[in-house]
C-alpha positions, 0 to 999 in steps of 0.5 A: 303505273297501275293504269299502264299495267291494267292497259297491258293486261287488257291488251294481252287478254284481247290478243289472246281472245282474238288469236283463239277465235281467229285461228281456232279454225286453222287448228281444227283444219290441221287435223286433216293432216293426220295420216292415220284415222284410227289415232283419235284421242277420243278412242283412248284414255278413259274409255280404254282404262274403264273398259274392263270394269264396265264390261265386267260390271255393267255389260251383262245387265245393259245387254238385256235392255230393250233399246233397239231403236237407240242401238240402231241409231247409235251404231250408225253414229259410232261408224260415222265417227270412225270408232267402230274399231274402238267400241261398239254400241254395247260398249257405248251403252255400258260406258254411259251407265258406268260413267253416269251411275256406277262411278258417281254412286261409288264416289258418294258411298266412299265419302259416306264411309269416310264420314263425309258427304257431298251435296245431292246436287253435286251427285246429280251433276256428276251423274248427268255429266258422266252419262252424257260424256260417252255420247259427247265423245262420239259426237266430237269424233264424228264432227271432226271426221266429217270436217276432214271428209269435207276438206278432202271432198273437192280434191277427190271429186276433181281427181275423179273428174280428170280420171274419168275424162282421161278415159278411165272407168269409174272403178279405175278412177276410184283406184287412182284416187286411192293411189294419188290422194293422201290418206284420210277418212274419205279415201279410206272409205273409198278403199273399203268400197273398192274392196267390197266391189272386188268381193262381189258387191254391186257398185250401187250397193257399195256406194250406198253403203259408203254413204250410210257409213259416212252419214254426211249430207254432201256425201249422200247427195253425191252418191245419190247422183252417181247411182242415178247416173250409173243406172241411166247410163249418163256420162260420169265425167259430166256429172262429177264436174257439175257436182265439183262446181256445186261443192265449191259453191257450197264451200264459198257460201259457207266461208261467207257465212263464217266471215259474217259470223267473225264480225259478230264475234269481234263485237264482244272483245271490241266493247269489253277489251279493246275500247277500255284499253284505248280509253286507258291509254288515251285518258290515263296520262290526262287523269294522272296529270290532273291529279298530279297538278292538284 
């Protein structure tokens, strides 16, 4: 009976582990079905809760810090993560200091007042995790947004190609993409670029600004090719078709790499979960019968 229950438990753990690893990619891709980019969990919760406190307690001092390179780098990271409406770089710096120093020290003082104490290593761990949390928040939102853009990119390129080959100019093709494609981060950025062009920004500058905001290699390469083709007077339809084929080839290669990695991920559960469960199911009755015979 014990061996049977153990076998069922091991099998259940194996099923859960495999389901999580095999279908986590599908769960991540489901994020692309969200209709509003601003509704990110990373821009709510703890950030909104602590914003009044760190703006009042930390920001007057953090704004005086000479960290221009850090500010410039993280400003782009915030924009590429789509969090520019939720925070700015000064909020990020103050939030990091608040979570990394103010909160852990306040907790430490509280325990001292209550005649208790916490180990120094625990205080150091809280400070380290608290200081890193805001940057991890931005990195997570940025990675999620980039995945959504990669999912939309082939369809957008195909629609642009069909529109330009059908006789529309590049701006008209972009407008058609905005109208016909479901909302998403890439479509929102294209719509923003069109608004900048209407306000007087040149097409090349608007495309370069879009590339800077997204900060994704695939988009940067595409924009560089489009700007060059526009300046040289080449046919954008031919350029877009070549880029579409290149992007699909890259996605195929990426899928092959993920497939190869999946076989390696299966090695651990195979050795530590599946094989023991199989041995228990096969040899368990034999062992029980052997001891029963005695």
